[in-house]
Backbone as CSV, one residue per row, in Angstrom:
resi,resn,N_x,N_y,N_z,CA_x,CA_y,CA_z,C_x,C_y,C_z
1,MET,-33.609,25.789,26.428,-33.676,27.167,26.714,-34.163,27.827,25.895
2,MET,-33.954,27.840,24.648,-34.444,28.089,23.262,-36.065,27.847,23.081
3,SER,-36.434,26.806,23.385,-37.721,26.420,23.438,-38.610,27.422,24.249
4,ARG,-38.134,28.346,25.148,-39.044,29.316,25.836,-39.004,31.040,25.130
5,ARG,-38.187,30.779,24.247,-38.546,32.251,23.541,-39.409,32.375,22.696
6,ASN,-40.354,33.481,22.295,-41.111,33.498,21.308,-40.957,34.899,20.486
7,LEU,-39.893,35.302,20.386,-39.359,36.149,19.636,-39.186,35.920,17.740
8,PHE,-39.679,36.784,17.171,-39.283,36.673,15.801,-39.671,35.217,15.218
9,LEU,-41.265,34.714,15.829,-41.391,33.779,15.053,-42.114,33.759,13.974
10,ALA,-42.915,34.994,13.833,-43.701,35.137,12.635,-42.992,35.177,11.149
11,THR,-43.563,34.709,10.433,-42.827,34.975,8.989,-42.423,36.311,8.647
12,THR,-43.300,36.894,8.826,-43.107,38.389,8.278,-42.215,39.242,9.435
13,ALA,-41.505,38.648,10.105,-40.504,39.276,11.172,-39.092,39.152,10.310
14,ALA,-39.110,38.317,9.210,-37.994,38.631,8.147,-38.064,39.854,7.626
15,PHE,-38.788,40.687,7.734,-39.064,41.873,7.086,-38.794,42.858,8.072
16,ALA,-37.829,43.610,8.049,-37.703,44.887,8.901,-37.945,45.805,8.257
17,LEU,-39.053,46.564,9.011,-39.518,48.154,8.486,-38.480,48.978,8.353
18,ALA,-38.179,49.559,7.272,-37.451,50.626,6.947,-37.842,51.890,6.085
19,GLY,-37.265,53.067,6.325,-37.763,54.219,5.705,-37.201,54.395,4.473
20,CYS,-36.264,53.642,3.747,-35.782,53.643,2.546,-35.196,52.384,2.415
21,SER,-35.199,52.357,0.994,-34.451,50.982,0.388,-33.168,51.474,-0.455
22,ARG,-32.317,50.419,-0.968,-31.417,50.344,-1.645,-31.572,49.667,-2.899
23,GLU,-30.536,49.527,-4.081,-30.797,48.845,-4.813,-30.429,47.154,-4.575
24,GLY,-31.347,46.579,-5.083,-31.267,44.931,-4.440,-31.835,44.520,-3.347
25,ASP,-32.432,45.394,-2.619,-33.173,45.314,-1.551,-34.745,44.547,-2.286
26,LEU,-35.247,43.853,-1.304,-36.612,43.105,-1.830,-37.366,44.068,-1.133
27,VAL,-38.335,44.722,-1.772,-39.334,45.844,-1.138,-40.706,45.358,-1.374
28,LEU,-41.396,45.264,-0.655,-43.100,44.947,-0.671,-43.803,46.187,-0.665
29,GLY,-44.450,45.983,-1.728,-45.187,47.494,-2.022,-46.487,47.249,-2.513
30,GLU,-47.027,47.716,-3.656,-48.368,47.544,-4.375,-48.649,46.165,-4.366
31,GLY,-50.201,46.054,-3.900,-50.515,44.685,-4.237,-50.306,43.838,-2.903
32,VAL,-49.594,44.210,-1.955,-49.244,43.425,-0.487,-49.949,44.205,0.409
33,GLY,-50.177,45.298,0.575,-50.495,46.333,1.619,-49.548,47.044,2.649
34,VAL,-48.266,46.523,2.594,-47.327,47.051,3.498,-46.176,47.320,2.289
35,THR,-45.152,48.261,2.913,-44.076,48.705,2.366,-42.774,48.123,3.342
36,ALA,-42.039,46.834,3.265,-41.221,46.943,4.031,-39.825,46.287,3.151
37,VAL,-38.374,46.324,3.990,-37.658,46.144,3.256,-36.942,44.915,4.063
38,ARG,-36.595,43.671,3.025,-35.849,42.603,3.764,-34.386,42.776,3.530
39,THR,-33.649,42.593,4.616,-32.146,42.439,4.411,-31.672,41.041,4.968
40,VAL,-30.636,40.890,4.364,-30.020,39.464,4.570,-29.412,39.774,5.992
41,CYS,-29.001,40.837,6.408,-28.508,40.785,7.783,-29.463,40.218,8.949
42,PRO,-28.997,39.486,9.822,-29.933,38.819,10.854,-30.473,39.731,11.779
43,ALA,-31.721,39.584,12.191,-32.335,40.364,13.363,-31.384,40.018,14.595
44,VAL,-31.563,41.333,15.292,-30.696,40.970,16.822,-31.614,40.959,18.029
45,GLY,-31.734,40.225,19.158,-32.501,40.402,19.994,-32.101,39.754,21.550
46,ILE,-32.725,39.504,22.197,-32.603,38.733,23.535,-33.740,38.169,23.706
47,PRO,-33.499,36.361,23.630,-34.767,35.739,23.860,-35.277,35.875,25.270
48,ASP,-36.740,35.296,25.370,-37.224,35.480,26.996,-36.682,35.067,28.042
49,TYR,-36.421,35.621,29.169,-36.022,35.224,30.179,-34.503,35.003,30.351
50,THR,-33.718,35.654,29.260,-32.293,35.309,29.379,-31.705,36.812,29.693
51,GLY,-32.449,37.819,29.539,-31.880,39.061,29.567,-31.687,39.212,30.891
52,ASP,-31.906,38.786,31.960,-31.566,38.970,33.440,-30.975,38.016,34.239
53,LEU,-30.224,38.290,35.195,-29.646,37.343,35.680,-29.627,37.784,37.253
54,THR,-29.937,36.743,38.201,-29.816,37.104,39.990,-29.024,36.023,40.514
55,THR,-28.187,36.485,41.066,-27.402,35.500,42.040,-27.620,35.780,43.627
56,PHE,-27.484,34.760,44.363,-27.971,34.794,45.774,-26.548,34.133,46.500
57,ARG,-26.855,34.923,47.835,-25.475,34.623,48.696,-25.504,33.012,49.248
58,THR,-26.880,32.683,49.257,-26.876,31.221,50.077,-27.155,30.104,48.680
59,PRO,-26.400,29.412,48.454,-26.813,28.191,47.271,-28.525,27.876,47.452
60,ASN,-28.846,27.746,46.451,-30.511,27.369,46.325,-31.562,28.332,46.861
61,SER,-30.987,29.358,47.610,-32.047,30.523,47.931,-32.603,31.201,46.991
62,ARG,-33.773,31.595,47.279,-34.762,32.516,46.371,-35.697,33.802,47.143
63,LEU,-35.175,33.818,48.188,-35.283,34.949,49.111,-34.694,36.070,48.585
64,ALA,-35.841,37.040,48.600,-35.437,38.637,48.112,-34.489,38.953,49.074
65,SER,-34.371,38.915,50.174,-33.455,39.461,51.524,-32.027,38.334,51.073
66,ASP,-31.979,37.579,50.385,-30.654,36.791,50.277,-30.107,37.051,48.782
67,VAL,-30.575,38.185,48.099,-29.943,38.420,46.633,-28.725,39.007,46.796
68,ASP,-27.932,38.561,46.131,-26.584,38.963,46.123,-26.216,40.036,45.020
69,VAL,-26.182,39.758,43.578,-26.156,40.773,42.525,-27.093,40.303,41.573
70,THR,-27.941,41.347,41.075,-28.719,41.433,39.913,-28.018,42.147,38.723
71,ALA,-28.313,41.423,37.427,-27.746,42.281,36.278,-28.627,42.229,35.043
72,THR,-28.436,43.117,34.143,-29.628,43.025,33.124,-28.650,43.537,32.061
73,ILE,-29.245,42.953,30.591,-29.016,43.348,29.376,-29.611,44.287,28.649
74,THR,-28.817,45.389,28.327,-29.845,46.457,27.828,-29.188,47.121,26.466
75,ASP,-29.563,48.168,25.745,-29.238,48.805,24.755,-28.653,47.916,23.882
76,VAL,-29.231,47.075,23.317,-28.621,45.967,22.241,-28.746,46.983,20.962
77,GLU,-27.500,46.926,20.136,-27.384,47.741,18.782,-26.787,46.646,18.105
78,SER,-27.145,46.704,16.835,-26.506,46.097,15.831,-25.790,46.637,14.973
79,THR,-24.894,46.114,14.071,-24.019,46.655,12.905,-23.943,45.411,11.811
80,CYS,-23.947,45.380,10.732,-23.754,44.490,9.694,-22.937,44.987,8.422
81,ALA,-21.971,44.110,8.172,-21.321,44.249,7.016,-21.762,43.035,6.232
82,GLU,-22.481,43.632,4.902,-23.082,42.897,3.993,-22.283,42.404,2.675
83,ASP,-21.159,42.745,2.725,-20.424,42.707,1.677,-19.601,41.517,1.573
84,GLY,-19.334,40.829,0.514,-18.778,39.446,0.138,-19.670,38.222,0.472
85,ALA,-18.833,37.066,0.529,-19.955,35.891,0.592,-20.424,35.653,2.073
86,ARG,-19.389,36.275,2.988,-20.062,36.113,4.217,-20.597,37.564,4.979
87,ILE,-21.893,37.225,5.622,-22.136,38.592,6.399,-21.522,38.533,7.766
88,TYR,-21.060,39.571,8.134,-20.383,39.771,9.363,-21.311,40.704,10.172
89,SER,-21.900,40.062,11.386,-22.854,40.733,12.122,-22.167,40.818,13.420
90,VAL,-22.470,42.189,14.348,-21.977,42.596,15.762,-23.356,43.068,16.279
91,ALA,-23.193,42.251,17.782,-24.385,42.876,18.674,-23.605,43.588,19.653
92,LYS,-24.073,44.929,20.063,-23.545,45.225,21.166,-24.429,45.724,22.200
93,PHE,-23.856,45.913,23.452,-25.043,45.827,24.511,-24.244,46.301,25.806
94,ASN,-25.029,46.584,26.573,-24.571,47.013,28.046,-24.917,45.917,28.928
95,VAL,-24.362,45.888,30.116,-24.677,45.054,31.249,-24.681,46.129,32.468
96,ASN,-25.964,46.219,32.960,-26.040,46.810,34.126,-26.281,46.033,35.388
97,ALA,-25.552,46.378,36.546,-25.698,45.340,37.671,-25.682,46.190,38.858
98,ARG,-26.217,45.559,39.848,-26.415,46.151,41.290,-25.790,44.874,42.216
99,ARG,-25.371,45.331,43.563,-25.105,44.273,44.204,-25.648,44.910,45.552
100,THR,-26.212,44.073,46.612,-26.743,44.571,47.804,-25.630,44.703,48.782
101,ASP,-24.368,44.296,49.016,-23.811,44.370,49.735,-22.509,45.333,49.015
102,VAL,-22.322,46.432,49.600,-21.386,47.581,48.855,-20.040,47.810,49.671
103,SER,-19.892,46.862,50.746,-18.601,46.950,51.589,-17.626,46.540,50.605
104,GLY,-16.373,46.951,50.603,-15.186,46.302,50.019,-15.275,46.500,48.372
105,ALA,-14.103,46.494,47.590,-14.012,46.380,46.402,-14.430,45.110,45.886
106,ARG,-14.760,44.693,44.629,-15.427,42.974,44.336,-15.211,43.222,42.816
107,THR,-15.279,42.105,42.291,-15.030,41.693,40.486,-16.077,40.523,40.721
108,VAL,-16.960,40.615,39.632,-18.017,39.854,39.555,-17.829,39.301,37.962
109,GLN,-17.932,38.078,37.632,-17.740,37.584,36.242,-19.105,36.519,35.891
110,LEU,-19.901,37.516,34.915,-21.215,36.638,34.573,-20.946,36.328,33.302
111,PRO,-21.417,34.905,32.850,-21.251,34.392,31.665,-22.412,34.721,30.649
112,TYR,-22.467,34.870,29.481,-23.647,35.027,28.473,-22.877,34.464,27.222
113,TYR,-24.120,34.446,26.424,-24.049,33.532,25.220,-24.501,34.091,24.101
114,SER,-24.248,33.676,22.919,-24.570,34.497,21.677,-24.663,33.498,20.593
115,THR,-25.833,33.267,20.037,-26.125,32.279,19.002,-26.901,32.784,17.932
116,VAL,-26.712,31.853,16.553,-27.105,32.134,15.340,-28.122,31.121,15.222
117,LEU,-29.479,31.999,14.949,-30.739,30.681,14.923,-31.228,31.178,13.457
118,ARG,-31.630,30.015,12.688,-31.923,30.091,11.356,-33.485,29.485,11.463
119,GLY,-34.442,30.160,10.920,-35.880,29.756,10.720,-36.344,29.688,12.078
120,GLY,-35.980,30.306,12.930,-36.728,30.361,14.255,-36.521,29.484,15.129
121,THR,-35.791,28.274,14.612,-35.771,26.899,15.335,-34.371,26.401,15.256
122,SER,-33.556,26.526,14.326,-32.589,25.924,14.070,-31.248,26.505,14.485
123,VAL,-30.417,26.034,15.653,-29.317,26.587,15.878,-28.018,26.016,15.011
124,VAL,-27.578,27.594,14.574,-26.521,27.447,13.653,-25.172,27.425,14.337
125,SER,-25.005,28.111,15.072,-23.815,28.399,16.096,-24.107,28.947,17.527
126,LYS,-23.315,28.635,18.732,-23.325,29.073,19.719,-22.113,29.452,20.309
127,ARG,-21.753,30.580,21.186,-20.357,30.748,21.766,-20.813,31.413,23.173
128,VAL,-20.334,31.259,24.067,-20.444,31.425,25.478,-18.943,32.581,26.064
129,GLY,-19.459,33.495,26.322,-18.280,34.549,26.747,-18.375,34.995,28.385
130,THR,-17.530,35.874,28.954,-17.802,36.136,29.964,-17.714,37.907,30.188
131,VAL,-18.535,38.424,30.687,-18.419,40.025,30.961,-17.816,40.133,32.535
132,THR,-16.897,41.076,32.860,-16.327,41.014,34.042,-17.078,42.695,34.681
133,LEU,-17.694,42.319,35.960,-18.199,43.952,36.579,-17.302,44.057,37.437
134,SER,-16.853,45.355,37.467,-16.042,46.062,38.709,-16.711,46.744,39.675
135,PHE,-16.935,46.601,41.070,-17.243,47.336,41.729,-16.221,47.963,42.911
136,ALA,-16.225,49.569,43.033,-15.453,50.006,43.914,-15.990,49.876,45.251
137,ASP,-15.210,50.100,46.444,-15.884,49.931,47.892,-16.576,51.234,47.994
138,GLY,-17.888,51.022,48.181,-18.965,51.643,48.849,-19.750,51.748,47.277
139,GLN,-19.672,51.364,46.385,-20.325,51.276,44.848,-21.326,50.313,44.580
140,GLU,-22.649,50.705,44.355,-23.684,49.953,44.479,-24.000,49.279,43.107
141,ARG,-23.764,50.065,42.005,-24.292,49.946,40.523,-22.927,50.049,39.693
142,THR,-23.083,49.233,38.449,-21.745,49.472,37.758,-22.558,49.174,36.263
143,SER,-21.813,49.336,35.231,-22.188,48.973,34.001,-20.740,48.752,33.236
144,VAL,-21.135,47.794,32.237,-20.096,47.307,31.203,-20.623,47.195,29.817
145,PRO,-19.785,47.652,28.823,-20.242,47.184,27.494,-19.626,45.786,27.104
146,ALA,-20.327,45.328,26.030,-20.041,43.863,25.790,-20.572,43.474,24.121
147,GLN,-20.008,42.806,23.842,-20.493,42.504,22.186,-20.338,40.938,21.921
148,ALA,-21.157,40.759,21.059,-21.170,39.563,20.286,-20.949,39.464,18.761
149,ALA,-20.531,38.272,18.158,-20.320,38.714,16.696,-20.553,37.468,16.135
150,ALA,-21.176,37.341,15.033,-21.079,36.049,14.117,-21.276,36.260,12.748
151,TYR,-20.730,35.160,11.755,-20.502,35.264,10.269,-21.938,34.176,9.971
152,ILE,-22.440,34.847,8.939,-23.522,34.073,8.374,-23.397,33.969,6.876
153,ASP,-23.485,33.055,6.187,-23.503,32.578,4.462,-24.087,33.369,4.107
154,ARG,-23.879,33.995,2.993,-24.678,35.195,2.209,-25.971,34.482,1.467
155,ALA,-25.341,33.177,1.055,-26.194,32.655,-0.140,-27.341,32.018,0.877
156,SER,-27.178,31.485,2.138,-28.140,31.098,2.870,-29.266,31.943,3.153
157,ALA,-28.589,33.124,3.200,-29.555,34.223,3.426,-30.306,35.038,2.609
158,THR,-30.030,34.673,1.693,-30.637,35.357,0.448,-31.741,34.446,-0.258
159,LEU,-32.988,34.869,-0.609,-33.971,34.510,-1.046,-33.828,33.947,-2.302
160,PRO,-34.419,32.641,-2.850,-34.065,32.349,-4.270,-34.990,33.358,-5.205
161,GLU,-34.371,33.462,-6.290,-35.229,34.404,-7.212,-36.313,34.067,-7.710
162,ASP,-36.744,32.954,-7.740,-38.226,32.847,-8.093,-38.916,33.138,-6.874
163,ILE,-38.760,32.811,-5.589,-39.556,33.291,-4.415,-39.550,34.849,-4.279
164,ARG,-38.399,35.785,-4.763,-38.414,36.975,-4.778,-39.242,37.387,-5.773
165,GLU,-39.366,36.762,-6.946,-40.425,37.627,-8.040,-41.826,37.264,-7.465
166,ARG,-42.069,35.898,-6.760,-43.521,35.701,-6.516,-43.932,36.939,-5.454
167,ILE,-43.046,37.127,-4.395,-43.713,38.140,-3.641,-43.460,39.658,-4.070
168,THR,-42.751,40.140,-4.986,-42.740,41.561,-5.545,-43.513,41.646,-6.665
169,ARG,-44.094,40.519,-7.332,-44.793,40.800,-8.604,-46.004,41.810,-8.378
170,LYS,-46.027,42.716,-9.040,-47.379,43.573,-8.771,-48.505,42.915,-9.495
171,ARG,-49.535,43.021,-8.743,-50.826,42.212,-8.886,-51.886,43.146,-9.379
172,LYS,-52.800,43.086,-10.464,-53.695,44.175,-11.049,-55.166,43.774,-10.384
173,PRO,-56.008,44.641,-10.458,-57.308,44.092,-10.022,-57.985,43.062,-11.358
174,GLY,-58.331,42.260,-10.812,-59.117,41.237,-11.672,-57.872,40.000,-11.617
175,ASP,-56.855,40.252,-11.439,-55.847,38.889,-11.591,-56.551,37.847,-10.394
176,PRO,-56.293,36.587,-10.919,-56.872,35.589,-10.099,-56.360,35.439,-8.700
177,ASP,-54.872,36.002,-8.501,-54.371,35.865,-7.365,-54.077,37.535,-6.484
178,ALA,-54.958,38.190,-6.962,-55.053,39.967,-6.809,-55.086,40.206,-5.356
179,ALA,-56.109,39.342,-4.446,-56.471,39.651,-3.159,-55.628,38.661,-2.233
180,ILE,-54.739,37.810,-2.770,-54.158,36.882,-2.141,-52.559,37.096,-1.863
181,ASP,-52.141,37.254,-0.469,-51.118,37.611,0.122,-49.757,36.505,-0.290
182,PRO,-48.777,36.761,-0.972,-48.069,35.885,-1.273,-47.260,35.045,-0.198
183,LEU,-47.322,36.014,0.949,-46.798,35.542,2.261,-47.473,34.178,2.938
184,SER,-48.857,34.260,2.452,-49.730,33.158,2.739,-49.351,31.777,2.276
185,ASP,-48.675,31.645,1.168,-48.232,30.668,0.408,-47.206,29.973,1.199
186,PRO,-47.540,28.567,1.637,-46.507,27.740,2.278,-45.180,27.635,1.837
187,GLU,-44.876,27.704,0.603,-43.731,27.284,-0.124,-43.247,28.690,0.311
188,VAL,-44.043,29.798,-0.032,-42.994,31.410,0.020,-42.715,31.250,1.803
189,GLN,-43.606,30.702,2.537,-43.437,30.999,4.182,-41.904,29.981,4.314
190,THR,-41.915,28.780,3.992,-40.826,28.194,4.098,-39.517,28.726,3.489
191,ALA,-39.494,29.318,2.447,-38.309,29.745,1.790,-37.814,30.962,2.520
192,VAL,-38.946,31.895,3.039,-38.647,32.889,3.956,-37.910,32.500,5.102
193,SER,-38.728,31.647,6.038,-38.053,31.317,7.061,-36.769,30.329,6.871
194,ARG,-36.204,29.966,5.968,-35.002,29.163,5.742,-34.329,30.078,5.666
195,ALA,-34.338,31.400,4.963,-33.422,32.397,4.454,-33.224,33.631,5.731
196,THR,-33.830,33.493,6.957,-34.268,34.232,8.006,-32.997,33.490,9.027
197,PHE,-32.335,34.422,9.485,-31.150,34.290,10.441,-31.634,35.595,11.786
198,GLU,-31.402,34.858,13.054,-30.936,35.891,13.757,-29.948,35.503,14.794
199,LEU,-29.389,36.824,15.458,-28.195,36.695,16.400,-28.699,37.218,17.430
200,LEU,-28.732,36.245,18.650,-29.451,36.331,19.824,-28.475,36.151,20.954
201,VAL,-28.340,37.025,21.902,-27.571,37.247,23.299,-28.548,37.132,24.255
202,GLY,-27.633,36.755,25.461,-28.750,36.552,26.536,-27.353,36.102,27.629
203,PHE,-27.789,36.000,28.876,-26.973,35.292,30.057,-27.177,33.893,29.912
204,GLN,-26.010,33.215,29.970,-25.592,31.713,30.261,-26.304,31.148,31.441
205,LEU,-27.592,31.064,31.603,-28.018,30.712,33.037,-28.510,29.260,32.951
206,THR,-28.317,28.850,34.511,-28.485,27.436,34.834,-30.103,27.212,34.694
207,GLU,-30.558,26.095,34.742,-31.860,25.748,34.774,-32.561,26.290,35.926
208,ALA,-31.755,26.529,37.044,-32.346,27.063,38.238,-33.185,28.670,38.100
209,GLN,-31.710,29.288,37.487,-31.855,30.670,37.058,-32.785,30.882,36.161
210,LEU,-32.923,30.124,35.219,-33.813,30.514,34.014,-35.354,29.965,34.716
211,GLY,-35.536,29.096,35.583,-36.968,28.963,35.995,-37.242,30.122,37.178
212,TYR,-36.418,30.795,37.605,-36.495,31.937,38.341,-36.924,33.159,37.717
213,ASN,-36.163,33.260,36.578,-36.752,34.543,35.795,-38.177,34.331,35.064
214,ALA,-38.181,33.174,34.761,-39.913,32.617,34.203,-41.077,32.753,35.139
215,THR,-40.869,32.522,36.601,-41.705,32.519,37.449,-42.006,33.800,38.660
216,ARG,-40.682,34.656,38.357,-40.851,35.833,39.055,-42.033,36.809,39.100
């Protein structure tokens, strides 16, 4: 499933744009052409094709007239506690759902996953949870909040000091490497990638559901 995602693959995605920085933050400034702050907190997002889920009344049906429930993950927000040896990250989101048959009260349970990804490809951990949606009689739409959380080793998410120095060192006109972006150095790219983590959330889909999302 993760091979279908194309979020956060660029090395520069390790740097979250910010309006201010704090002591200890790695800031890219003069000599690089951008101002950005790198944080040890993971980026949070939804991998491609996993933010929506559609169920059908008839097994193996893909007819629009046979749709039972549709659901979407929205409003993803993150909080992060950076103190200590382990970073605690929480992704909060809403699940908005709609059913086609509004007769009678109904409860629907949908599975979702959360995974920590390192370097854009390596799965560090994965958990599966369930969100419960309740429809009252005659109610077509409903929404429920949910969240996922993960711990990340702070040392693993911290760039080595020599890499930090190579990125942040100010370059003057005339320096041999003045016009070279340090992030283009393969060694720097590898170090940044290894120290980059993501907390991703989405619906736990079957192969058929994933294929439906990818082709609809």
